[in-house]
Structure formats: C-alpha cells, structure tokens
C-alpha positions as CSV (number, residue, x, y, z in Angstrom):
1,M,21.6,-11.4,0.2
2,K,22.5,-8.3,-1.7
3,I,19.9,-5.4,-1.8
4,T,20.1,-2.5,-4.2
5,K,17.7,0.4,-3.9
6,K,17.1,3.2,-6.3
7,I,14.8,6.2,-6.1
8,D,13.6,7.5,-9.4
9,R,10.9,10.2,-9.3
10,A,10.0,9.5,-12.9
11,I,8.7,6.0,-12.1
12,Q,5.0,5.9,-11.6
13,E,4.8,2.4,-10.1
14,T,7.2,0.6,-7.8
15,E,9.1,-2.2,-9.5
16,V,10.8,-5.1,-7.8
17,H,13.4,-7.2,-9.6
18,I,14.6,-10.4,-7.9
19,Y,17.7,-12.3,-9.1
20,S,18.5,-15.6,-7.4
21,N,19.8,-19.1,-8.2
22,N,17.3,-20.5,-5.7
23,S,13.6,-20.6,-6.6
24,N,12.5,-21.2,-3.0
25,E,14.2,-18.0,-2.0
26,I,12.4,-16.1,-4.8
27,E,9.0,-17.6,-3.7
28,T,9.6,-16.6,-0.1
29,I,10.4,-13.0,-1.1
30,V,7.4,-12.8,-3.5
31,N,5.1,-14.1,-0.8
32,A,6.4,-11.5,1.6
33,L,5.8,-8.7,-0.9
34,N,2.3,-10.0,-1.7
35,S,1.4,-9.9,2.0
36,L,2.0,-6.1,1.9
37,E,-0.9,-5.7,-0.5
38,K,-3.7,-3.4,0.8
39,I,-6.7,-4.9,2.2
40,L,-10.3,-3.7,2.8
41,I,-12.4,-4.5,5.9
42,C,-15.9,-5.6,4.9
43,S,-18.9,-7.5,6.1
44,Y,-19.9,-10.8,4.7
45,D,-22.8,-12.9,6.0
46,K,-22.7,-10.9,9.3
47,N,-19.0,-11.5,9.7
48,I,-16.1,-9.0,9.5
49,V,-13.7,-10.1,6.7
50,Q,-10.6,-8.8,5.0
51,I,-10.4,-8.8,1.2
52,R,-7.6,-7.7,-1.0
53,W,-8.2,-4.7,-3.2
54,S,-6.9,-6.6,-6.2
55,E,-9.8,-9.1,-5.8
56,I,-12.5,-6.4,-6.0
57,L,-14.0,-6.0,-9.5
58,Y,-16.1,-2.9,-8.6
59,F,-18.0,-1.0,-6.0
60,D,-21.6,-0.1,-6.2
61,S,-23.7,2.1,-4.0
62,V,-27.4,1.3,-3.7
63,D,-29.9,2.9,-1.3
64,K,-27.1,4.5,0.7
65,K,-25.3,1.2,1.1
66,T,-21.9,0.4,-0.5
67,F,-21.1,-3.1,-1.8
68,A,-17.8,-4.6,-3.1
69,Y,-18.1,-7.2,-5.8
70,T,-15.6,-9.9,-6.4
71,N,-15.8,-12.9,-8.8
72,N,-17.7,-15.0,-6.3
73,D,-19.1,-12.8,-3.6
74,I,-20.7,-9.4,-2.7
75,Y,-19.4,-7.7,0.5
76,D,-21.0,-4.9,2.5
77,V,-18.6,-1.9,2.9
78,D,-19.0,0.7,5.7
79,E,-17.4,3.5,3.7
80,K,-19.1,5.7,1.2
81,L,-17.7,5.8,-2.4
82,Y,-16.1,9.2,-1.9
83,Q,-14.3,7.8,1.2
84,L,-13.1,4.8,-0.8
85,E,-11.7,7.1,-3.5
86,E,-9.4,8.7,-1.0
87,S,-7.6,5.4,-0.2
88,M,-8.2,3.2,-3.2
89,P,-5.3,1.9,-5.4
90,K,-4.6,3.6,-8.7
91,E,-6.3,0.8,-10.7
92,F,-9.7,2.0,-9.5
93,I,-11.6,4.8,-11.0
94,R,-15.0,6.4,-10.5
95,C,-17.3,5.7,-13.5
96,S,-20.6,7.1,-12.2
97,K,-22.1,8.6,-9.1
98,S,-22.8,5.1,-7.8
99,S,-19.9,3.0,-9.1
100,I,-16.2,2.6,-9.0
101,I,-14.5,0.0,-11.2
102,N,-11.2,-1.8,-11.0
103,L,-9.5,-1.3,-14.4
104,S,-7.4,-4.5,-13.8
105,H,-10.7,-6.4,-14.1
106,V,-12.1,-4.7,-17.2
107,K,-12.2,-7.1,-20.2
108,K,-13.2,-4.5,-22.7
109,F,-15.2,-1.3,-23.2
110,N,-18.2,-1.1,-25.5
111,S,-19.7,2.0,-27.0
112,T,-23.3,2.7,-26.2
113,I,-25.9,5.0,-27.5
114,G,-25.0,8.5,-26.4
115,P,-21.8,9.7,-24.8
116,R,-21.3,6.7,-22.5
117,L,-19.3,3.6,-22.4
118,E,-20.0,0.1,-21.1
119,A,-17.2,-1.6,-19.1
120,V,-17.4,-5.4,-19.4
121,M,-15.8,-6.9,-16.3
122,T,-13.9,-10.2,-16.1
123,N,-17.1,-11.8,-14.7
124,N,-19.1,-10.4,-17.7
125,E,-20.9,-7.9,-15.5
126,K,-21.6,-4.7,-17.4
127,I,-21.0,-1.3,-15.7
128,I,-21.9,2.0,-17.4
129,V,-19.3,4.7,-17.5
130,N,-21.2,8.0,-17.5
131,R,-20.1,10.9,-19.8
132,H,-19.1,13.0,-16.8
133,Y,-16.3,10.5,-16.0
134,L,-15.1,9.7,-19.5
135,Q,-12.4,12.3,-19.7
136,Q,-10.8,11.1,-16.4
137,L,-11.0,7.5,-17.7
138,K,-9.3,8.3,-20.9
139,L,-6.5,10.1,-19.0
140,K,-6.0,7.2,-16.7
141,L,-6.0,4.6,-19.6
142,N,-3.4,6.7,-21.4
143,G,-1.2,6.8,-18.3
144,G,-2.0,10.4,-17.3
145,I,-3.3,9.9,-13.8
C-alpha cells in the first residue's frame, strides 16, 4: 500500500482520497476512518450510551437539562450547551440561548415574522434561529467560520 500525505494550511476540512483496484480494501479503509468519528457520551433510558455527533440533529436545553435529538431518540446529556460548543464539530452552530443545530441535518430555512429564521430539520422538526445568532449563521453558511 502506498500512502501520500500533504499538509495544506489553506484546506478547511481534511480530505481523504482512496485509489485501489480492490473494493474490499477500500471498504476496510473507509470503515477504519469512520470509526475515528467523534462520539458523545449520553444517557438513554437510565443507560450510558455513545452516539455519533453526525447522528445528532440538534441539542436543546430545558429546565437546566440538556437533550440531544436524533431521528429516533432523545438522549440526556450531562454537559451544558456552552460546554458542548467547546468540543462540537464544525457542522454545529448555536441558534438560540437554548438550542444548537447540526447544519448537516437542516433541510431548509424559512423566514418568519421579525428578524428570525426557522430551521426545518430532516425529521421536519422546526427550530428557531434567533436574531442574535443570524450573523454567525450567515458567516458559517458562506464558509467563513
């Protein structure tokens, strides 16, 4: 196997290109790379579980409790939203004092009355993006952050 590495400070996201004449070899490499994905430790039904950040649609904080929402389940998270912001992948962005959304799971943004947006998630859940966070969202969507 030949491995070529290149460091380019201009690249914002790591890219991996795999060339092979063997599909099984490619699958093995892809599985190994996917296993490196960040996980979050949560609680579900009184059990400690690990979920991939990529599975999380959004976080919501209610009554000083933080929850992670996926397509099928809601998980209890021990961290506060500000703590999650310190370690979250770049696809996530704060959209209100009580919510963080995963931009990878936003289907579309709808305008609302006043200076706010509504993020429609892939599960059709609607999350409000408050005006205070609009500028940061626009920068991120335009590749600035």
